[in-house]
C-alpha positions as CSV (number, residue, x, y, z in Angstrom):
1,M,3.1,1.9,59.1
2,R,-0.7,2.4,59.2
3,T,-3.1,0.6,57.0
4,R,-3.9,3.5,54.6
5,P,-0.2,4.2,53.7
6,R,0.4,0.5,53.1
7,V,-2.6,0.2,50.8
8,G,-1.7,3.5,49.1
9,L,1.9,2.4,48.5
10,L,0.6,-0.9,47.1
11,V,-1.6,0.9,44.7
12,C,1.3,3.2,43.6
13,G,3.5,0.2,43.1
14,M,0.8,-1.5,41.0
15,L,0.5,1.6,38.8
16,L,4.3,1.5,38.3
17,V,4.1,-2.1,37.3
18,L,1.3,-1.5,34.8
19,A,3.2,1.5,33.3
20,C,6.3,-0.7,32.9
21,V,4.3,-3.5,31.2
22,A,2.6,-1.0,28.9
23,R,6.0,0.5,27.9
24,L,7.5,-2.9,27.1
25,L,4.5,-3.9,25.0
26,V,3.8,-0.7,23.1
27,G,6.2,0.5,20.4
28,S,6.2,3.3,17.9
29,S,5.9,0.8,15.0
30,E,4.3,-2.4,16.5
31,L,2.9,-4.0,19.6
32,G,4.6,-6.8,21.5
33,L,8.2,-7.4,22.6
34,A,9.7,-6.6,19.3
35,Y,12.5,-4.4,20.6
36,P,12.7,-5.2,24.4
37,G,16.2,-3.7,24.7
38,L,15.3,-0.3,23.3
39,R,12.1,-0.1,25.2
40,A,13.7,-1.2,28.5
41,E,16.3,1.5,28.0
42,R,13.6,4.2,27.7
43,L,11.8,2.7,30.7
44,C,14.9,2.9,32.9
45,V,15.5,6.6,31.8
46,G,11.9,7.4,32.6
47,A,12.1,5.7,36.0
48,A,15.3,7.5,37.0
49,V,14.2,10.9,35.9
50,G,10.7,10.4,37.4
51,V,12.0,9.5,40.8
52,A,14.5,12.4,40.8
53,L,11.8,15.0,39.9
54,A,9.2,13.6,42.3
55,T,11.7,13.6,45.2
56,S,12.8,17.1,44.4
57,G,9.2,18.2,44.4
58,V,8.5,16.6,47.9
59,A,11.7,18.3,49.2
60,L,10.6,21.7,47.8
61,Q,7.1,21.5,49.1
62,A,8.2,20.5,52.6
63,L,10.8,23.3,52.5
64,L,8.4,26.0,51.4
65,R,5.3,24.5,53.2
66,N,3.6,25.0,49.8
67,P,2.0,22.0,47.9
68,L,2.3,24.0,44.7
69,A,6.1,24.1,44.7
70,E,7.9,22.0,42.2
71,P,11.2,22.3,40.2
72,Y,9.8,23.6,36.9
73,L,7.5,26.2,38.5
74,L,10.2,27.5,40.7
75,G,12.6,27.9,37.8
76,L,15.1,25.2,38.7
77,S,14.5,23.1,35.6
78,T,14.7,26.0,33.1
79,G,17.6,27.5,35.0
80,A,19.5,24.1,34.8
81,A,18.7,23.9,31.1
82,A,20.0,27.4,30.5
83,G,23.2,26.6,32.4
84,M,23.7,23.5,30.4
85,V,23.3,25.1,27.0
86,A,25.5,28.1,28.0
87,V,28.3,25.9,29.3
88,S,28.1,23.7,26.2
89,L,28.2,26.6,23.7
90,V,31.2,28.1,25.5
91,A,33.1,24.9,25.9
92,G,32.4,23.2,22.6
93,G,30.8,25.7,20.2
94,A,27.6,25.3,18.4
95,G,28.5,22.0,16.9
96,A,28.9,20.4,20.3
97,A,26.1,22.2,22.0
98,L,23.8,19.1,22.1
99,G,26.5,16.5,22.3
100,A,29.0,15.9,25.1
101,G,28.5,19.4,26.4
102,L,24.8,18.9,27.3
103,A,25.7,15.6,28.9
104,S,27.7,17.4,31.5
105,G,25.8,18.3,34.6
106,S,28.1,21.1,35.8
107,G,26.2,23.8,34.0
108,A,22.9,22.3,35.1
109,A,23.9,22.4,38.7
110,A,25.1,26.0,38.5
111,G,21.9,27.1,36.7
112,A,19.6,25.4,39.1
113,G,21.5,26.7,42.1
114,L,21.4,30.3,40.7
115,S,17.7,30.1,40.0
116,M,16.9,28.8,43.4
117,A,19.0,31.4,45.1
118,V,17.2,34.2,43.2
119,V,13.8,32.7,44.0
120,F,14.6,32.5,47.7
121,K,16.1,35.9,47.8
122,L,13.3,37.7,46.1
123,G,10.5,35.6,47.6
124,R,11.1,36.8,51.2
125,R,9.0,39.3,52.9
126,G,10.3,40.8,56.2
127,G,13.0,38.2,56.2
128,V,10.5,35.3,56.0
129,L,9.7,33.2,53.0
130,D,6.3,34.1,51.6
131,P,4.8,31.0,49.9
132,L,2.8,33.0,47.4
133,G,5.7,35.3,46.7
134,V,8.1,32.4,46.2
135,L,5.7,30.8,43.7
136,L,5.2,34.0,41.7
137,V,9.0,34.8,41.6
138,G,9.6,31.2,40.6
139,V,7.2,31.4,37.6
140,V,8.9,34.6,36.4
141,V,12.4,33.0,36.8
142,S,11.2,29.9,35.0
143,T,10.0,32.1,32.1
144,I,13.3,34.0,32.0
145,G,15.2,30.7,32.0
146,G,13.2,29.3,29.1
147,A,13.7,32.5,27.1
148,A,17.4,32.3,27.8
149,V,17.5,28.8,26.4
150,L,15.7,29.9,23.3
151,L,18.1,32.8,22.8
152,L,21.1,30.6,23.2
153,G,19.7,28.1,20.8
154,H,19.1,30.8,18.3
155,L,22.7,32.1,18.7
156,G,24.0,28.5,18.3
157,G,22.7,28.3,14.7
158,P,20.4,26.0,12.7
159,G,22.3,22.9,13.8
160,V,21.4,23.5,17.4
161,R,17.9,24.9,17.2
162,E,16.0,21.8,16.1
163,P,17.6,19.2,18.5
164,L,17.4,21.8,21.3
165,A,13.7,22.2,20.7
166,R,13.1,18.5,20.9
167,W,15.3,18.2,24.0
168,M,13.3,21.0,25.7
169,L,10.2,18.8,25.5
170,G,11.8,16.0,27.3
171,T,13.7,13.0,25.8
172,L,13.9,9.5,27.0
173,G,15.6,8.1,23.9
174,A,19.1,6.7,23.4
175,E,20.6,10.2,23.4
176,A,19.5,10.5,27.1
177,A,21.2,7.2,28.2
178,S,24.4,8.5,29.7
179,W,26.0,9.1,33.1
180,P,23.4,11.8,34.1
181,V,20.7,9.1,33.9
182,V,22.7,7.0,36.4
183,L,23.3,10.1,38.5
184,A,19.6,10.9,38.5
185,G,18.6,7.3,39.3
186,V,21.1,6.8,42.1
187,G,20.6,10.4,43.4
188,G,16.8,9.9,43.3
189,L,17.0,6.6,45.3
190,A,19.4,8.2,47.8
191,G,17.1,11.2,48.1
192,V,14.1,8.9,48.8
193,A,16.0,7.0,51.5
194,W,17.3,10.2,53.1
195,L,13.9,12.0,53.1
196,A,12.1,8.9,54.3
197,R,14.6,8.7,57.2
198,L,14.0,12.4,57.9
199,G,10.2,11.9,57.6
200,P,9.3,12.7,61.2
201,A,11.5,15.8,61.2
202,L,9.9,17.0,57.9
203,D,6.5,16.6,59.5
204,V,7.5,18.8,62.4
205,G,9.3,21.2,59.9
206,T,6.0,22.1,58.4
207,L,5.1,23.9,61.6
208,D,6.2,27.4,62.4
209,P,10.0,27.5,62.7
210,D,9.9,28.5,66.4
211,E,7.5,25.6,67.1
212,A,9.6,23.2,65.2
213,A,12.8,24.3,67.0
214,S,11.1,23.9,70.3
215,L,10.3,20.3,69.4
216,G,14.0,19.5,68.8
217,V,14.3,19.9,65.0
218,A,17.3,21.8,63.7
219,V,15.4,23.8,61.2
220,G,18.4,25.5,59.6
221,R,20.2,22.2,58.9
222,L,17.0,20.5,57.7
223,R,16.3,23.3,55.2
224,A,19.9,23.2,54.0
225,V,19.5,19.5,53.3
226,Q,16.1,20.1,51.5
227,F,17.6,23.0,49.5
228,G,20.6,21.1,48.3
229,L,18.8,17.9,47.6
230,A,16.1,19.5,45.6
231,G,18.5,21.5,43.4
232,L,20.9,18.6,42.7
233,L,18.1,16.2,41.8
234,A,16.4,18.8,39.5
235,A,19.8,19.4,37.8
236,A,20.4,15.7,37.4
237,A,17.0,15.2,35.8
238,V,17.5,18.0,33.4
239,A,20.9,16.8,32.4
240,A,19.5,13.3,31.8
241,A,16.3,14.1,29.9
242,G,15.7,17.8,29.5
243,P,13.4,20.2,31.5
244,I,10.3,18.1,32.0
245,A,7.5,20.1,33.7
246,Y,5.2,19.3,36.6
247,V,6.3,15.8,37.6
248,G,7.4,17.3,40.9
249,L,3.8,18.6,41.3
250,I,1.7,15.7,40.0
251,A,3.5,12.9,41.9
252,P,3.3,14.4,45.4
253,H,-0.2,15.6,44.8
254,F,-1.5,12.2,44.1
255,G,0.8,10.7,46.6
256,R,-1.0,12.6,49.3
257,V,-4.3,11.3,48.0
258,A,-2.9,7.8,48.3
259,V,-1.0,7.8,51.6
260,G,-1.8,11.0,53.4
261,P,0.4,14.0,54.4
262,R,3.0,12.2,56.5
263,H,6.4,12.6,54.7
264,R,7.8,9.1,55.2
265,P,5.2,7.3,53.2
266,L,4.7,10.4,51.0
267,V,8.2,10.4,49.6
268,L,8.0,6.7,48.8
269,A,4.6,7.0,47.1
270,S,5.8,10.1,45.1
271,A,8.8,8.3,43.9
272,L,6.7,5.4,42.6
273,L,4.2,7.7,41.0
274,G,6.9,9.9,39.4
275,A,8.5,6.8,37.7
276,A,5.0,5.5,36.7
277,L,4.1,8.9,35.3
278,L,7.1,9.3,32.9
279,I,7.0,5.6,31.9
280,G,3.3,5.8,31.2
281,A,3.7,9.1,29.3
282,D,6.3,7.5,27.1
283,A,4.1,4.5,26.5
284,L,1.3,6.8,25.5
285,G,3.6,8.8,23.2
286,A,4.7,5.5,21.6
287,G,1.0,4.5,21.2
288,V,0.2,7.7,19.4
289,A,3.2,7.2,17.1
290,L,2.0,3.7,16.4
291,A,-1.5,4.9,15.5
292,S,-0.2,7.7,13.3
293,E,2.1,5.3,11.4
294,R,-0.8,2.8,10.8
295,G,-2.8,5.8,9.6
296,G,-0.2,6.7,7.0
297,R,1.0,9.9,8.7
298,P,4.0,8.9,11.0
299,I,4.9,11.6,13.5
300,G,7.3,9.8,15.9
301,V,7.0,9.3,19.6
302,V,5.3,12.2,21.3
303,P,7.7,13.7,23.9
304,V,6.8,13.0,27.5
305,G,7.0,16.7,28.4
306,I,3.9,17.4,26.4
307,W,1.8,14.9,28.4
308,T,3.2,16.0,31.8
309,A,2.6,19.7,31.0
310,M,-1.0,19.0,30.0
311,L,-1.8,16.9,33.1
312,G,0.3,19.2,35.4
313,G,-1.6,22.2,34.2
314,V,-4.9,20.6,35.1
315,V,-3.6,19.5,38.5
316,F,-2.2,23.0,39.2
317,L,-5.4,24.7,38.3
318,G,-7.4,22.3,40.5
319,A,-5.0,22.8,43.4
320,V,-5.1,26.6,43.1
321,R,-8.9,26.6,42.8
322,S,-9.2,24.6,46.0
323,R,-7.0,27.1,47.9
324,I,-8.6,30.3,46.6
325,G,-10.1,32.2,49.6
326,R,-8.3,30.1,52.2
327,G,-5.6,32.7,52.7
């Protein structure tokens, strides 16, 4: 591996370590290692979900040859959320909508798959994926999915609306610590290893399909792998912690700054940054809660999805601004 990727990966690893230390030391009521078990639990959930979302983002960006692609913007996250809530309401009724039903990933996988199929179907022009068209269709599908979640929550009654609203902002608390977290973590690590192994093929796959095929890359099979992996990881992340936005955009964006465009080091850097981002966001949320409690107006831990949406919006605008006029 060249010098720049090595240095970049080292920096990403150091950021993850700093985020972990901050999360273990900062609590919503006091500083220090007062509740190491609870904080470590939230740290593990954040790491698992962050790796899954970042890896899904790398796969989607390589698949669409568009650095602006990511699970939330393309509707996978909100589609997964809508699928989970719908399955939970049908299976367990309103009282179980945010219990064991939402812990099941079957609805999330179905919702994410349906959203991705719609985006790919409507984002084609002349039988070829149009990067801008896919992005625009994805934004609309994401909006529809979010509206569907709100509608289902309203139909579920008062007992569902409030916990559903909190879940939609992203939760790394004890209620998220279930088998979907393990699935997101194991799936994320497996996805990192798989995409890293396919790194050279992904580099070639960013070329025109005919050029890539002439260089020996089975484009159809490669895209099927990327398609399935991105959808499953996004669904697992939503099942574990809710539809958290923009992690799949932020982590690969800064990963390219750190290690360059080659996919083998990029997927490793993105996984480290995705974990660091969610763990750091949770530490920041706990710090705000601590400050508010000491100020006499306790508000609780600020959900991680608020921070990622704010940072992701800035990153997205910057990326769009740099591409305006470039075709």
